[in-house]
N, C-alpha and C positions, 0 to 999 in steps of 0.2 A: 334729603336732609336740607334744612334751611341754610342759606349762606348768612352768617352772623356778622361777618367782618365790618360792614359799614355800620350796623347798629352798635357794635362793640366800640368803634371809634367815637361814635356820638355819645355813648354812655360814659366815656372817659372825660368828656368835656361839658356835659349837660346833665341836668336832673329832670327827668321827664316821666310822665304817667305811662302806663302800659298802653293806653289808647294812642298816645303820641308816638310811642315807640313801635306800635303795631306788633306788640309781643303779648303772650300769655304768661300766666304763672308757671306753666310747664317749660316755657323757654327760659324763664329766670332760673328755675331748678336745674335745667340742663347746663346753662352757662356757669353756674356755681359749681356744678359736678366736675366740669372740665377745668376748674381752677381760677376762675374770676372772682374777686372779692366784690360782691355786689351788695350795696346798702339800700335800704328802703326806709323812708320816713315820711310823715304827714307834713304836707305844705298847705297851710290854710289859704294861700293865694289861689291854689289850684282846686281847693276843696277835694283833694285826692292825695293818694300816696305817689311819690316820685321815686325813681330807681336810677342808680348810677354806679359806676365802677370806680372803686378806690384804687389809685395807682401808687400811693405812698404809704406803706405800712397799713395800719387799720384806721386811718384818720378820717373819720366822717366829717362832713361839712354842710353848711347851708349858706347860700349867697343872699343876702337881704337887699343890698343896694350897692350901686357902682359909686366911685369917687365923684364928688361934685367938681364943676369947673373951678379954675384957680380963683375966680372972683366971687365965687359963691360959698356961703357958709351953711353947714348942716349942724343943728344942735341935737345931740343924741342923749336921751335920758334913760339910764339903766338902773335896774336893781340887781345886785349880784348876791346870791345866797347859796348855801351849800349845807350839806350834813343835816338834813331835817330829822331824819331818823324817826319817821312816822311808824307807830307801832310799839315803840319802847314806853316803858312806864313814865319816863321823864320828858316825853316829847312835848315841846312848848307850842301847842296847837294855837292857844290864844295869842301867843307872841307872834307866830307866823301870820295869823289873820290881821293883827294890828299893824304889822310891817307892811303887808299888802295894802291895807287901808291907806296908810301913809304914802305908799308909792302911787296910789290912785290920785291923791290930793296933789302930789308933785307933778303929775302929768307923765309918769313913766309909761313907756310903751312896751319895753322888752324886759323880761325877767330871766336872767341866766342862773342855771342851777348846776353846780359842778359835782353832782353825784351824791350817793347815799340819801336819796329821797325817802327810802324805806329803811327799816331797822334790820330786815331780813330775819334769818333763822340759822342757828348753828355756826355763827361766825367765829365764836370763841367758846371755850368751856364754860358751861353755865349760863349761856346766853338766854336760854328759855326763861331763866329766873328774872330777867330784866325786861320781859315783854308783857304788854297787856293784850296784844293781838299777835298771835303767832302764825297766822295764815296770811299768804300773799294777798288774797282778795280782801280781807279785812283791812290790811294796811293801805292797800290801794284805795278803798272806798273812803277810809278816813281822810286820807290826803286829798282826794278829789272833792270832798265836802268843803274844803277851804278853797282850793284853786279855782273851781268852777264858778265861785261868786264874783270873779273878776274878769275882765276883758283884756288882760295882758297877753302878749305872745310869749309863752313860756318856751325856752329852748334849753334842754337839759342834756347832760351826759351821764354815763353809767358810774356807779361807785361799787366798791366791793361788797357792801351790804345788800345792795340791789341784786347783785349777781348771785348772792348766796342761794336764792331760790332756784335759779337755773342750774346750779351745781348740784342740787338735790334732785334733779330730773324734771323739774317744773319748767313751765313757759316763762319767758321774760316778763315779769310783772310790770316793768315800766312801758313795754311795748303794749300791754294790755291796757295801761292807763292812757297811753296815747290814743288808742282806739276808742275808748270810752269818752274822752274829751272831744275827739273829732265828731263822734255821734251826737254830742251835746252842741256842736257848732262852736266849739272853743279852739283857740289857737295854741297848739302844743306840738312841738317838734322834738322827737327823741333822737339825738345823735348816738347811735347804738355802739359806743366805744368808750374807753377810759379817757380818750383824748379826742376832742372835736374842735373844729374851726367854724367861727361865725364871721362872716364878712359883712361889716357895716360900712357904708360909704368908702368902699375900696380898701378898707383896713381890716386885718385879721385880729379878732378877739378869740383867744384860745381858751377852752375849758379843759382842765385836766383833774383827774382824781388819782393821787399818788398812792395807790392801793398797795397793800402788802406791808408786813412788819408792824412794829409798834408805832402808834401815832406820836408818842412822846420822844422817840429817838431823835436827838439833835443832828445827827449826821445821816439821817435817813435819805431816801431816794430823791428828795427835792434837790439836794446839792448835785447829785449826779445828773439829774434832769436839766436843771438850769445851766450847769457847765456845758452840757451838750448843745443847749439852745444858744448860749452866748458864744460858743466856739463856731457856730454856723453862721451864715450870712443872713442877718436879720431882714435884709431887703430882698431875699431870694426864697420866699415861701411859695411852693407850687401848690395851688388848690384848683381842682377841676381844669387842669391844663393851662392855667394862667398863673402869672407871678404877682404876689401881693406882699405888702409890708406886714410883718408881725409887729404889733404895738402893745398888745395887752395879753397877760396870762392870768387867768383866774384859777387858783389851785385849791381843790377841796381835800378833805380828809383830816386836816390838822385841828379843826375846832377852835381856831384862834383868829384874831383880827390882826392883820399885818398889811402893810403897803410899802413898796419899795420901787424906785425908778432907777433902772440901769440901762445905759446905752439906748436910751429913748424907748425902753420897754417898761411898761408899768406891770408890776407883779402884785396881785392881791390875794390874800387869803381871807375869805368872807365870813368867818365865824360858823355858827351852827344854831340849831333850834332844839338842843337837847339839855334840859335843866340838869344841874349838878346832881349826881347820886354817888353812892359809895363807889361803884365801878369807875365812873368818870374820874373821881379824885384819885383812886389808885392808879389809873392810867395816865394821870397828869394832863387830862384834856378838859378839866372844868374851867368854867368862865361864863361870861355874859352870853346870853343868846342875842341874835340879831343878824343884820346884813350890812351891805355897803351900797350907798347911793352914789352914782356917778353921773356927772353932767360934762359932756365933752363938746367942744366946738371944732368941727372938722372942716378944713379948707384944703381943697385939692386932695392929696393923698396923705395929709399930715394933720395931727392933732394940734391945733393952734392953742387951745385953752382946755384945762381939765380941772374939775372940782370933785374931790373925793370926801365922803362923809360916812364915818362909822355910826350906824344906827342901832340903838338898844332899846327895844320897845318898852322896857319896864324901868328905864332910867328916869329919876325924878326930874321934872322940869325945873330950871332955875338953879 
């Protein structure tokens, strides 16, 4: 039997390909069988999948860049979107396309998506009546027809609608989308969890999808989650064996536009791309479609300046 101790320690600190780790898929299966939480995701810089061990809950992560020196500025341009709900009858496909076109014009490099890329199946009673595509592959193909037109680096987390296909015995459709995008040479990384961390310039940008329960509930899980975050040490977030600052939380599931800054942490709910329908109105999640543009100036390990703009693709100019 192989001695896995050294490679296990390496996987707790780094994200490496199987070739770099000198492992096989059989080794990964064995390590998972004996209790290690091993994540794998596509890293376009490697043009391959990387593997790593999650040591804190089920929090997946990807490290994009280290903090700049104290005298150097980094300007980071992001588009933050969520709750696309591809496959539903009210999916705003044209609005998503228009938003991505606008992101290209603005020089955006990264698009963060905090879950519910797909509308899923069987999430609630009568769900099938709200679908135009009820198969996972149909929903994936429809979404890919928009995303593949652009050269952003998409970094996405899981939503409860995405997971609905898995709960019915199917494979993870976002994992399938990740593979299809990789085959096309597109930059797409799936943080296979409801909560994932992205490290830009040494700062943690967290994606969460607050799944479960009614989206309209005012006292719903966001309060519990944010209370837990703010009671913790926000300068003491361990990711990949290192300590980082948590300075941004992007929360999906609420279908609303909201921004708040507390204790140096920016909390954003970035809207949705599901046009109003009878169901949405009954659930209290109706509203404009769109996303959030952010431009941040980072110096050292701190955000020196930040601009946030809510973008609605169909809002009349002037």
